[in-house]
C-alpha positions, -999 to 999 in steps of 0.1 A, spaced: 332 -24 -14 316 -25 -49 309 -62 -59 321 -64 -98 296 -81 -126 303 -111 -135 310 -112 -176 289 -144 -190 299 -150 -222 278 -167 -247 294 -203 -258 304 -205 -293 299 -235 -305 315 -251 -342 314 -273 -367 342 -280 -387 335 -286 -427 364 -303 -444 382 -310 -414 409 -328 -422 435 -337 -394 419 -313 -372 441 -280 -374 414 -256 -378 393 -274 -347 424 -274 -324 429 -239 -327 395 -231 -323 392 -245 -293 421 -235 -273 401 -201 -274 370 -214 -258 350 -225 -292 335 -259 -285 338 -277 -313 311 -300 -318 316 -318 -350 341 -324 -377 332 -335 -411 355 -351 -439 354 -372 -468 389 -388 -460 389 -418 -440 430 -413 -429 412 -380 -409 390 -400 -387 418 -411 -361 436 -379 -356 406 -359 -355 392 -382 -327 423 -386 -307 426 -345 -305 396 -334 -299 373 -353 -273 344 -333 -272 340 -334 -309 320 -365 -332 335 -368 -363 315 -377 -395 330 -397 -426 304 -376 -454 305 -362 -484 296 -324 -475 268 -327 -507 254 -353 -491 251 -333 -456 214 -313 -451 214 -281 -428 189 -299 -408 215 -322 -402 233 -297 -387 210 -277 -369 205 -310 -347 240 -312 -334 240 -273 -321 226 -271 -287 194 -242 -281 208 -206 -273 246 -215 -286 263 -192 -312 266 -216 -341 295 -215 -359 305 -227 -394 339 -231 -403 358 -248 -433 387 -253 -456 370 -266 -491 397 -287 -508 418 -262 -528 438 -277 -555 417 -263 -584 427 -225 -571 465 -237 -562 492 -218 -582 495 -247 -603 463 -246 -616 448 -226 -641 418 -207 -626 404 -199 -661 403 -235 -668 400 -254 -642 365 -274 -645 336 -262 -630 324 -292 -613 359 -288 -588 343 -257 -574 311 -284 -561 327 -283 -525 324 -245 -523 292 -243 -536 280 -267 -510 294 -243 -482 276 -224 -496 241 -244 -495 246 -250 -460 256 -216 -446 221 -208 -467 202 -236 -454 215 -233 -420 222 -195 -411 246 -200 -386 257 -169 -363 293 -171 -372 313 -184 -408 347 -187 -412 367 -200 -445 401 -204 -451 416 -212 -485 447 -204 -511 445 -168 -520 442 -173 -556 404 -184 -544 391 -147 -544 396 -144 -583 376 -172 -591 340 -174 -594 327 -199 -568 343 -170 -542 321 -143 -556 292 -170 -550 300 -171 -514 301 -135 -507 265 -134 -524 251 -162 -505 268 -142 -470 252 -107 -484 218 -123 -489 223 -141 -452 226 -103 -439 260 -114 -426 290 -85 -418 320 -103 -439 357 -94 -439 383 -110 -457 415 -106 -466 452 -127 -477 476 -132 -445 505 -146 -432 504 -177 -409 536 -162 -399 524 -130 -386 501 -154 -358 527 -168 -349 530 -201 -369 568 -207 -376 559 -207 -414 553 -185 -440 524 -194 -455 501 -168 -472 461 -179 -468 431 -161 -476 409 -165 -446 369 -148 -443 346 -138 -416 314 -136 -411 292 -127 -385 249 -121 -385 254 -104 -348 278 -73 -353 306 -61 -373 337 -87 -376 370 -80 -387 398 -106 -398 424 -108 -366 450 -83 -367 483 -99 -366 498 -106 -331 539 -112 -346 540 -93 -377 578 -84 -388 612 -105 -385 617 -94 -355 583 -113 -336 584 -143 -358 591 -175 -348 619 -189 -362 630 -227 -377 656 -226 -349 634 -218 -320 603 -240 -339 627 -273 -340 661 -266 -328 655 -290 -297 647 -317 -315 665 -353 -318 693 -352 -350 686 -377 -376 704 -390 -401 682 -394 -439 663 -427 -436 664 -430 -398 636 -428 -377 634 -413 -336 622 -442 -308 606 -419 -285 586 -402 -318 577 -424 -349 569 -391 -366 602 -380 -363 613 -401 -394 631 -385 -424 630 -402 -455 658 -417 -471 673 -405 -495 693 -414 -531 734 -411 -532 727 -382 -556 702 -362 -536 731 -369 -507 754 -353 -522 735 -325 -538 722 -309 -496 757 -320 -485 764 -290 -512 736 -271 -500 736 -239 -483 709 -222 -457 690 -200 -481 703 -213 -507 695 -226 -543 707 -257 -566 726 -230 -586 753 -232 -554 763 -267 -566 788 -284 -584 778 -286 -623 776 -325 -624 751 -324 -598 726 -298 -612 693 -315 -628 693 -317 -664 661 -305 -663 675 -270 -645 704 -277 -672 678 -265 -701 668 -226 -703 629 -236 -692 645 -243 -658 669 -225 -652 643 -202 -631 630 -227 -608 651 -222 -580 625 -235 -554 636 -270 -551 662 -288 -536 673 -263 -507 679 -259 -474 658 -238 -447 673 -211 -430 679 -214 -390 668 -176 -382 638 -172 -403 602 -192 -406 601 -222 -424 581 -224 -466 553 -230 -469 546 -263 -457 526 -286 -488 516 -321 -493 553 -334 -503 568 -314 -478 586 -342 -463 604 -347 -500 638 -328 -502 636 -324 -538 601 -310 -538 611 -277 -522 628 -259 -498 626 -290 -473 666 -300 -462 672 -293 -430 693 -262 -421 718 -278 -408 714 -323 -409 721 -336 -444 682 -347 -444 643 -336 -454 628 -322 -429 607 -347 -405 566 -353 -409 570 -343 -370 589 -313 -379 566 -305 -406 535 -305 -382 554 -280 -360 560 -258 -384 520 -255 -388 518 -247 -359 503 -284 -344 519 -287 -305 545 -314 -302 525 -344 -294 497 -337 -316 487 -375 -326 484 -386 -363 486 -425 -359 478 -445 -332 503 -456 -308 524 -485 -321 504 -482 -355 521 -477 -391 531 -444 -401 526 -443 -439 543 -411 -450 522 -402 -478 494 -402 -462 501 -386 -427 525 -361 -450 492 -350 -469 475 -345 -438 496 -322 -426 504 -301 -460 467 -297 -462 460 -283 -423 447 -252 -415 475 -238 -388 462 -246 -360 478 -206 -349 456 -191 -378 425 -204 -363 435 -193 -327 434 -156 -342 399 -163 -356 384 -176 -327 394 -142 -313 379 -122 -338 348 -139 -338 347 -133 -300 349 -95 -309 315 -99 -330 297 -112 -304 272 -90 -284 289 -88 -248 318 -72 -245 344 -89 -271 367 -106 -251 370 -146 -250 368 -165 -223 400 -172 -200 408 -208 -208 
């Protein structure tokens, strides 16, 4: 009998800049990346990051105060070094005018590029809003990678094509100094393979607006006004406020300027992925965030599940107060873990071994 040679995989050690609640770190870790640190300036991120990433250290720091030598000290000698991150994207969101945005707001992406230049990590990945690729800072980021002799690939992808129950389009970049690398190929491409709202949250406890689950403090629905209760009762899954009786339609939507704003006060559809989760995703009037069947907006837990966080992901300490606005912000700003998983798999392919991630 011939002995099969056991394959040895290099260890990828990751540092997650702008780590937030830890969505990217969680996805990377599920595929065998050893995430050693998460860095964020928001104190609200510390508990969820530390609670769900036992092997990583959280640093409450502004990245502009960090030097490359500090990051080097966090990586182990001989490890494959990954620098990952999602710089806050508000300047490049669909609500911002990219042409007039204050250049000072580009600072965080510029700091990311600076740290890449100072550290020269083996691998780099970045996730952000699609409009970023139209902006000057993104071109500067690409030039920094080119100077560092990285293989680079980037594309706008949908999280639904990687198993997240959510239609969320994001710009994903991967870069490697170790070999060619490519944006991950979809694993759930097309309506037949997408994870639906029903599959994601259909099993959860039923609630009314203003009610919270006794088992899960994050499964809590915002209280609706009497007017919005009437509106959601008149709403159809996948429909718009145009389905309502005239007396329920908001004054702004009755004006010519508001007649085309049909993406608010809507219900989701059971057999499609959810829409993009935002930092206001728990509010019925902020988008298509109405539950498909129950007369309420989605809960924080449902929003986290749509982002592809596991159902037991901790955002607040046990017995601690749930600050809805703060948790909604953490959830809406997160990188979907399923997208992080896909990125990790693509990075392993660039490694000079056999292109396979370790079995977890």
